C-alpha positions in Angstrom: 131.8 42.5 147.9 129.0 43.6 145.6 128.9 42.8 141.9 127.8 45.2 139.2 127.7 44.8 135.4 128.9 47.5 133.1 128.0 47.9 129.4 130.6 49.7 127.3 130.6 50.3 123.6 133.4 48.7 121.5 135.0 50.5 118.5 137.1 48.3 116.2 140.7 49.7 116.3 143.4 47.4 115.1 146.9 48.7 115.1 148.4 49.7 111.7 145.0 49.3 110.0 142.5 52.0 108.9 139.1 52.5 110.6 137.3 50.8 107.7 139.8 47.9 107.6 139.5 47.4 111.3 135.7 47.5 111.1 135.6 44.9 108.3 138.0 42.5 110.0 136.5 42.7 113.5 132.9 42.4 112.4 133.8 39.5 110.1 135.3 37.6 113.0 132.4 38.5 115.3 129.7 37.5 112.8 131.5 34.2 112.1 131.3 33.3 115.8 127.7 34.7 116.1 126.4 32.6 113.3 127.5 29.4 115.0 127.1 30.2 118.7 123.3 29.8 119.0 123.4 26.6 117.0 126.0 25.1 119.4 123.9 26.3 122.4 120.8 24.5 121.1 122.7 21.3 120.4 124.1 21.4 124.0 120.6 21.8 125.4 119.3 18.9 123.3 122.1 16.7 124.5 121.6 17.7 128.2 117.8 17.1 127.9 118.3 13.7 126.3 120.8 12.6 128.9 118.5 13.8 131.7 115.6 11.8 130.3 117.6 8.8 129.2 116.5 6.7 132.2 112.8 7.5 131.6 113.1 6.4 127.9 114.8 3.2 129.0 111.9 2.5 131.4 109.4 2.9 128.6 111.3 0.5 126.5 111.3 -2.2 129.2 108.1 -4.2 128.9 108.3 -5.6 132.4 108.6 -2.2 134.0 105.6 -0.9 132.0 103.5 -3.9 133.1 104.5 -3.2 136.7 103.3 0.3 136.4 100.0 -0.8 135.0 99.5 -3.3 137.9 100.2 -0.6 140.5 97.5 1.6 138.9 94.9 -1.1 139.6 92.8 -0.6 142.7 92.0 -4.3 143.2 95.5 -5.5 144.2 96.5 -5.9 147.9 99.1 -3.9 149.8 101.4 -7.0 149.9 101.3 -7.3 146.1 102.0 -3.6 145.7 105.1 -4.0 147.9 106.3 -6.9 145.8 105.7 -5.0 142.5 107.7 -1.9 143.9 110.6 -4.1 144.9 110.7 -5.6 141.4 110.6 -2.1 139.9 113.5 -1.1 142.1 115.5 -4.1 140.9 114.7 -3.2 137.2 115.8 0.4 137.9 119.2 -0.8 139.2 119.7 -2.8 136.0 118.6 0.1 133.8 120.9 2.5 135.7 123.9 0.2 135.2 123.1 0.1 131.4 122.7 3.9 131.4 126.2 4.3 133.0 127.6 2.1 130.2 126.0 4.2 127.6 126.7 7.6 129.2 129.2 7.1 132.0 130.5 10.6 132.1 129.2 13.7 133.8 126.3 15.2 131.7 128.2 18.4 131.0 131.4 16.5 129.9 129.4 14.0 127.8 127.4 16.8 126.1 130.7 18.6 125.4 132.2 15.5 123.8 129.1 15.0 121.7 129.1 18.6 120.3 132.8 19.5 120.0 133.3 17.6 116.7 130.1 19.0 115.1 130.4 21.3 112.0 129.2 24.3 114.1 131.8 23.9 116.9 134.9 23.0 114.9 136.0 26.6 114.2 134.7 28.0 117.4 137.4 29.2 119.8 137.8 26.8 122.7 137.5 29.6 125.3 134.1 30.7 123.9 132.9 27.1 123.6 133.9 26.2 127.2 132.3 29.4 128.6 129.1 28.8 126.6 128.9 25.2 127.8 129.1 26.4 131.4 126.4 29.0 130.9 124.1 26.6 129.1 124.5 23.9 131.7 123.9 26.4 134.6 120.7 27.7 133.0 119.5 24.2 132.2 119.9 23.2 135.8 118.2 26.4 137.1 115.1 25.8 134.9 114.9 22.0 135.2 112.2 22.1 137.9 110.0 24.5 136.0 110.3 22.3 132.9 109.2 19.2 135.0 106.3 21.1 136.3 105.3 22.2 132.8 105.7 25.9 133.6 108.2 26.5 130.8 109.5 24.8 127.7 113.1 23.8 126.9 115.2 26.9 126.2 115.6 27.8 122.6 118.6 30.0 121.8 118.3 32.5 118.9 120.8 34.3 116.8 122.3 37.3 118.5 123.0 35.9 122.0 125.9 37.6 123.7 129.3 35.9 122.9 130.8 34.7 126.3 134.6 34.6 126.8 137.1 35.0 129.6 139.3 38.0 130.2 142.6 36.1 130.3 146.2 36.6 129.0 145.1 36.6 125.3 141.8 38.4 125.7 142.6 41.2 128.1 141.8 44.9 128.6 145.0 47.0 128.4 145.7 50.7 128.9 147.4 52.9 126.4 147.5 56.4 127.8 144.0 57.7 128.1 142.5 54.9 126.0 141.6 51.3 126.9 141.8 48.4 124.4 140.4 44.9 124.4 142.5 42.4 122.5 140.3 39.6 121.2 140.3 36.5 119.0 142.1 36.2 115.6 144.2 39.3 116.3 141.3 41.7 116.5 141.3 44.7 118.8 138.6 47.0 120.1 138.8 50.4 121.8 136.5 51.0 124.7 134.3 54.0 123.9 132.9 55.6 127.1 130.9 58.3 125.4 129.2 60.8 127.7 129.9 58.3 130.5 126.9 59.0 132.7 127.5 55.7 134.5 131.1 56.5 135.3 132.4 53.5 133.4 135.8 55.1 132.9 136.3 55.6 136.6 135.3 52.0 137.3 137.7 50.6 134.7 140.4 52.9 136.1 139.8 51.5 139.6 140.1 48.0 138.2 143.2 48.3 136.2 145.2 51.3 137.6 144.3 51.7 141.3 143.2 48.1 141.9 140.4 49.3 144.2 137.9 47.1 142.3 138.3 43.7 140.8 137.5 42.9 137.2 135.8 39.4 136.9 137.2 37.1 134.2 133.7 36.3 132.8 132.8 38.8 130.0 130.5 39.0 127.0 130.2 40.9 123.7 126.7 41.8 122.6 125.6 43.1 119.2 122.8 45.7 119.5 121.6 48.2 116.8 124.6 47.2 114.7 127.0 48.2 117.5 129.2 46.0 119.7 129.1 46.3 123.5 131.3 44.8 126.1 129.5 43.4 129.2 131.9 43.1 132.2 131.3 42.3 135.8 133.1 44.2 138.5 133.5 43.3 142.2 133.3 46.4 144.4 134.3 46.1 148.0 131.7 47.2 150.6 132.6 50.5 152.4 131.9 50.7 156.1 130.7 54.1 157.3 132.3 55.3 160.5 129.8 56.2 163.2 130.7 59.3 165.2 129.3 59.0 168.7 127.3 62.0 169.9 126.8 63.5 166.5 123.1 63.9 165.4 121.8 65.1 162.1 118.3 66.4 161.5 116.5 66.7 158.1 113.6 69.0 157.3 111.7 68.1 154.1 109.8 70.7 152.1 108.4 71.6 148.7 110.2 74.9 147.8 113.5 73.4 149.0 113.5 69.5 149.0 115.6 69.2 152.2 117.5 71.2 154.8 120.1 69.3 156.8 121.6 70.4 160.1 123.9 68.7 162.7 124.0 69.3 166.4 127.7 70.5 166.6 127.3 73.3 164.0 125.0 76.2 163.4 125.1 76.0 159.6 122.3 74.5 157.5 122.9 72.8 154.2 120.4 72.9 151.4 120.0 69.7 149.4 118.4 69.7 145.9 116.5 72.2 143.9 112.8 72.8 144.3 112.1 73.5 140.6 114.0 70.5 139.3 112.3 68.4 142.0 108.9 69.4 140.8 109.7 69.0 137.1 111.0 65.5 137.7 107.9 64.7 139.7 105.6 65.9 136.9 107.5 63.7 134.4 106.9 60.6 136.4 103.2 61.5 136.9 102.7 62.0 133.1 104.5 58.8 132.3 102.4 56.9 134.9 99.1 58.2 133.4 100.2 57.3 129.9 101.0 53.7 131.0 97.6 53.4 132.7 95.8 54.5 129.6 97.8 51.9 127.6 96.5 49.2 129.9 92.9 49.9 128.8 93.7 49.4 125.1 96.4 46.8 125.1 95.1 43.3 124.4 96.3 39.7 123.8 98.2 39.4 127.1 97.3 38.8 130.8 97.1 41.3 133.6 100.7 40.6 134.8 102.1 41.6 131.4 99.9 44.7 131.1 100.8 46.1 134.6 104.5 45.2 134.4 105.6 48.7 133.1 103.6 50.6 135.8 105.0 48.3 138.5 108.5 49.0 137.3 107.8 52.7 137.5 106.6 52.5 141.1 109.3 53.8 143.5 111.4 55.3 140.7 110.3 58.8 141.7 111.8 58.5 145.1 115.0 56.9 143.8 115.4 59.6 141.2 114.8 62.4 143.7 117.5 60.9 146.0 119.9 60.6 143.1 119.4 64.2 142.0 119.8 65.4 145.6 123.2 63.8 145.9 124.5 65.4 142.7 
């Protein structure tokens, strides 16, 4: 199974309400959540960081432990004295750990949740959003912990506008109504999924999730505000398709410039033409011009290191081949 993330625009569309009334109500609910979400996330991070470093703070407050550290730093003491000091420090650590368990006996994630849930920011926050946010913050905190200890990054600061996480469950679910799909959300709000030109085949993917059941729609979802528009971010599990190998069948491909590729198989006289030479060359010229522009920008751009300056050109490398393959398959 491979997972892909789809980004679909949401249009407020509450039944029995006009478009303006739906917009006003849906955006009011969203902004109310959005104004509190990043504050709750920052409080959770602070709680997790404090719990993670509680033992270190308790060591610093213990005078005997600090003295033992100072003695170990001395070069004049013998190895036997060092062993005795380390044993004493281990004994102090056991005492401090027992006191720490009395202060914060629960799992850090549970303890942080209890510390935040009664705050002014989290009181009116839906429990589904709060629980999902807690899991995301805790996961990200653990993933970046080693980098924080090495001094390679600072503690994460969440800013206003982070995507609102929630679960696609019985209350918050995507339903089909003829040709349209709707997302029922919190506080009796509802959104219509707008696929637009649908260059990414989002409608087909949602159809395969809800109608044909070929794909599986993951419960974890997010709503993101961008350019004053709301977008639904959903993850889809797509099963891997196994290609059948036909024994004895051979295919040959002849690459060219006027015609990008000719394909022929050993059991048939016909040749198949793939792609268009003019479109191939135009697309190639577009990439070359873009690459030259990015290289010129590197000479004038300042204030950042080499890695930052060359990031755009590195991202462009290999795109020409991928684009040509994509255009050939169409």
